[in-house]
N, C-alpha and C positions, 0 to 999 in steps of 0.2 A: 287509343286506337291509332294505328299507323296508316298512312296513305302511300300507295305505290301504284304507279300507272304503267301500263304495258302497251307496246305497239307490236303488231304482228301482221304479216302478209297472209291473206286468205289462201288456204291450201298448203302452206309451208309447214315444216316441222317446227313446233314450238319447243325450245330447249328448256330442260328442267330448271326450276327455280327453288332453291332451298330456303326454308324458314326455320327460325329457332325462337320459341316463345319463352320469354322470361319476364318476371315481375321483380323489381328491385334487384336485378342481376342474378336472380335465382330461377333456374329452369322449372317450367311447369310440367308436371308428370302427366303424360297423355294416356296412361293405362286405361283401357276401355273406352277411350274417347273416339268420336267420329268427327272428322274434319270435312266440311262441305263448302263448296264455292259455286256460285251461280252468276252467269252473265245475263243481263236484261237490257232492253233498250230504254226502259224507264222504270222508276220505282213502282212496284206492284204490277208491272207489265208481264207479258209472256216471257217465260224463261227461254233464252237463246241457246244456252249451253250449261250443263251441270257437271261438276266434278265432285267426287266423294272418295273418302278413304275406305269405304266399304268395298271389299274385294279389289282394292287398288284401282278403282274406276276413275283414274285421272289424278288422284292424290295418293301418296304413300307416306305413312308414318314411318320414319327411318330410324328414330331412336326415341322410344317411348319415355324412358326415364329422364331424358335430357330435353324434352319438348321439341324435338326436331321432326319436320315433315317436309315434303316437297310436292310441287306441282310436277307431274311426270312429263318426260319428253313424249310428245304426241303430235300428230297432225291435227291442226285446227282448221276446219273448212266450213265456216259459217258465213252468212252474208256480211259484206263489208258494212261497218257501222261503228260509231264510238259508243260502245256498251259501258254500262256501269256494273260493278261487281263488288262482292265482299266475301270474306272467308270467315265462317263461323266454326267454332269448336263446341261440340255437344259432349259434355263431360259425363262420366258414369254416375255422378251424384245428382244429375238432372240440371245442372247449371249450363246455360248456353251463353257464349260470349263471342262477340264479333271482334276480331283482332286486326284485320286489314281490310281496306276498301280502296276503291279508285276507279279509274277509267281503263278500259281494255279496248284499244283502237284496232279494229281489223280493217285493213285496206286492201284493195285489189292490186295485184301486181301486173306488170305489163306482159311478161312472158306467160303463155298458157300451154 
């Protein structure tokens, strides 16, 4: 599992972030898969924000056969906090795998 941390200003546009999932340098086929991401203040706590590839609700699978997806460009306007997150992939065969985790720091900006 990889670790990737984000920093973002509350209410600003978050620029898309592409991902490519590979094992032993071979792309993982995402046919029928659902990619999910949640931000929480603590493990098991209340969900602060959810993204999913279902109906491109924050995540888009961009190349199914080559294991590519992205977190979409979007405005993120949740309370300032140093959230934790992870990204899970739910495969068609029932396997669920967490591929990326980290911190997602939302800070208040000065200009309103």
